[in-house]
C-alpha positions in Angstrom: -2.6 -4.0 -8.4 -2.4 -0.6 -6.8 -1.8 2.2 -9.4 -1.0 5.8 -8.6 -2.4 8.1 -11.3 -0.9 11.5 -11.8 -1.7 14.0 -14.5 -1.2 17.6 -15.5 2.1 18.1 -13.6 2.8 21.2 -15.6 6.4 21.6 -14.7 5.6 22.1 -11.0 8.5 20.4 -9.3 7.3 21.0 -5.7 3.9 19.5 -6.4 5.4 16.5 -8.3 7.9 15.8 -5.5 5.2 16.0 -2.8 2.9 13.6 -4.6 5.7 11.1 -5.3 6.5 11.1 -1.6 2.8 10.5 -0.8 2.6 7.8 -3.5 5.7 6.1 -1.9 3.9 6.1 1.5 0.9 4.3 0.0 3.0 1.3 -1.3 1.8 1.3 -4.9 2.8 -1.2 -7.5 2.8 1.1 -10.5 2.6 4.8 -11.5 0.7 6.2 -14.4 1.3 9.7 -15.8 -1.6 11.0 -17.9 0.3 13.8 -19.7 1.1 17.5 -19.6 4.4 17.0 -17.9 5.3 20.5 -19.0 3.6 23.8 -19.7 2.8 26.7 -17.3 5.3 25.9 -14.6 9.0 26.8 -13.9 10.7 23.4 -13.9 10.0 21.7 -17.3 13.4 20.1 -17.6 13.4 18.6 -14.1 9.9 17.3 -14.5 10.8 15.7 -17.8 13.8 14.0 -16.3 11.7 12.7 -13.4 9.0 11.4 -15.8 11.7 9.7 -18.0 13.2 8.0 -14.9 9.7 6.8 -13.8 9.0 5.4 -17.3 12.4 3.6 -17.3 11.3 2.0 -14.0 8.0 0.7 -15.5 5.6 3.7 -15.2 2.9 4.2 -17.8 3.1 7.7 -19.5 0.9 9.1 -22.2 1.2 12.4 -24.1 -0.7 15.6 -23.3 -1.4 18.6 -25.5 1.2 20.7 -23.8 3.7 17.9 -24.2 2.7 17.7 -27.9 3.2 21.4 -28.4 6.5 21.5 -26.6 7.7 18.7 -28.9 7.0 20.9 -31.9 3.3 20.2 -32.9 1.0 23.0 -33.8 -1.6 23.2 -31.0 -4.4 25.8 -30.5 -3.7 27.4 -27.1 -4.8 30.4 -25.1 -2.5 33.4 -25.0 -1.4 32.5 -21.5 -0.6 28.9 -22.4 1.3 30.1 -25.6 3.5 32.5 -23.6 4.4 29.7 -21.2 5.0 27.3 -24.1 7.4 29.6 -25.8 9.3 30.0 -22.5 9.3 26.2 -22.0 10.6 25.3 -25.4 13.7 27.4 -24.8 14.5 25.4 -21.7 14.1 21.9 -23.0 17.0 19.9 -24.3 16.8 17.6 -27.3 16.4 14.6 -25.0 13.4 16.2 -23.3 11.8 16.9 -26.7 12.4 13.4 -27.9 10.9 11.9 -24.8 7.7 14.0 -25.1 7.4 13.3 -28.8 7.7 9.5 -28.2 4.9 9.2 -25.7 1.7 7.4 -26.9 -1.7 9.0 -26.9 -3.2 6.1 -24.9 -2.2 3.1 -22.9 -4.0 0.1 -21.4 -3.3 -2.1 -18.4 -5.3 -4.1 -15.9 -8.5 -3.4 -17.8 -7.9 0.4 -17.5 -7.5 2.8 -20.4 -5.2 5.7 -19.7 -5.5 8.9 -21.8 -4.8 12.6 -21.4 -8.1 13.9 -22.7 -11.1 12.0 -24.1 -10.9 8.3 -25.1 -12.8 9.3 -28.2 -10.3 10.8 -30.6 -7.6 11.5 -28.0 -5.7 13.6 -30.5 -8.4 16.2 -30.5 -7.9 17.0 -26.8 -11.6 17.2 -26.0 -12.5 18.2 -22.4 -14.6 15.8 -20.3 -16.3 18.2 -18.0 -19.7 16.4 -17.4 -21.5 13.1 -17.7 -22.7 14.2 -21.2 -19.1 15.0 -22.3 -18.1 11.5 -21.0 -20.5 9.6 -23.3 -18.2 9.6 -26.4 -15.4 8.1 -24.2 -17.6 5.2 -23.0 -18.6 4.6 -26.6 -15.0 4.5 -27.8 -13.8 1.7 -25.6 -14.9 -1.4 -23.7 -12.5 -0.7 -20.8 -14.0 -1.0 -17.4 -12.3 2.1 -16.2 -11.2 5.2 -18.2 -8.7 7.5 -16.5 -8.0 11.0 -18.0 -6.8 14.5 -17.1 -6.7 17.7 -19.1 -9.5 19.4 -17.2 -7.7 20.1 -13.9 -11.0 19.5 -12.1 -11.8 16.0 -10.7 -14.9 14.3 -12.0 -16.4 10.8 -11.8 -19.0 9.3 -14.1 -20.4 5.8 -14.6 -22.1 4.0 -17.5 -24.7 1.3 -16.7 -25.5 -1.8 -18.8 -28.1 0.1 -20.7 -25.6 2.8 -21.7 -27.0 5.5 -19.4 -24.1 7.8 -18.2 -24.4 9.6 -14.9 -22.1 11.8 -12.9 -21.3 10.4 -9.5 -20.6 12.3 -6.3 -17.4 11.6 -4.3 -15.3 12.8 -1.5 -11.5 13.0 -1.5 -9.6 10.3 0.5 -12.6 8.0 0.6 -12.4 4.8 -1.5 -15.1 4.6 -4.1 -16.3 1.0 -5.0 -16.2 0.5 -8.7 -19.3 -1.6 -9.0 -19.0 -4.4 -11.6 -22.5 -3.6 -13.0 -21.1 -0.3 -14.4 -18.2 1.0 -16.3 -16.4 4.1 -14.9 -14.6 7.2 -16.0 -12.5 9.4 -13.7 -11.0 12.8 -14.5 -8.2 12.7 -12.0 -7.5 16.4 -11.5 -4.1 18.0 -11.6 -0.8 17.6 -9.7 0.7 20.9 -10.8 -2.2 23.3 -11.5 -5.5 22.4 -9.8 -8.5 24.5 -10.8 -11.2 23.4 -8.4 -10.4 26.0 -5.7 -8.1 23.8 -3.7 -4.4 24.8 -3.8 -3.2 21.2 -3.3 -1.9 18.6 -5.7 -4.6 16.2 -7.0 -4.0 12.6 -8.0 -5.8 9.2 -7.7 -5.2 5.8 -6.3 -6.7 2.8 -8.2 -6.8 -0.7 -6.6 -7.7 -3.1 -9.3 -7.9 -6.1 -7.0 -10.4 -4.4 -4.7 -12.1 -2.5 -7.5 -11.7 0.8 -5.8 -10.8 4.4 -6.8 -9.7 7.1 -4.3 -9.2 10.7 -5.2 -6.4 12.2 -3.2 -5.0 15.7 -2.4 -1.5 16.4 -1.3 -0.3 19.7 0.2 2.9 21.1 -1.3 5.0 24.3 -1.0 2.9 26.4 -3.4 4.5 29.6 -2.2 7.9 28.4 -3.5 6.5 27.4 -6.9 4.7 30.7 -7.3 7.9 32.6 -6.4 9.8 30.6 -9.0 7.1 31.4 -11.6 7.6 35.1 -10.9 11.4 34.8 -10.9 11.3 33.1 -14.3 9.4 35.9 -15.8 6.4 33.8 -16.6 3.0 35.6 -16.5 1.8 36.7 -13.1 -1.6 35.0 -13.7 0.2 31.6 -13.5 1.5 32.4 -10.0 -1.9 33.6 -8.8 -3.6 30.6 -10.3 -1.4 28.3 -8.2 -2.0 30.2 -5.0 -5.8 30.2 -5.5 -6.0 26.7 -7.0 -8.0 28.1 -9.9 
């Protein structure tokens, strides 16, 4: 099965649309959304509607911390995130809130665990930023592959049969063989707000039959999204962050 994995869309319609077009061109069997459909960006309602339609068509979708907060949960957030959240809540309908609140924290399919943050206590929204930070996730599940987001920076780690966890180097667009002698964890990156210095949408393609993972980048109209952020009255830093990919 070929699974397109998208995460941290953050109400960025232009990035979401561009990635979905790229996904369609790759002939995938299923789509997985790893949370944070909303937050930061100018199109929360549209992105919720799109995610709802994808789920109705069989997509996997788990809840992120911004989704949780938008649905009414009390979440600790930075000042920037809180300002965007307050703006977002005023623009979501009851149906959007119900959809976000109904999302599970984790999902499993084809030997893959899908989660927004860490597989260890996903409700705590821990950041997996290194091989050391990945250890609790490997200990929390026996899944061969763990896919998560939350960090907005891609990362790949593996765990050998002895429990040794190591970060692995990779290059975008090149398939990575997921060797059966190891278990794997990938932080996919971000569709709507990348923070690795590349102002392109990030996502991943998993081929379970071939046991391969490919990190992908998709260009989108970032100038339009930044202009919409400014026109909406959202903080200027959010527009700059998109333009810089940071």
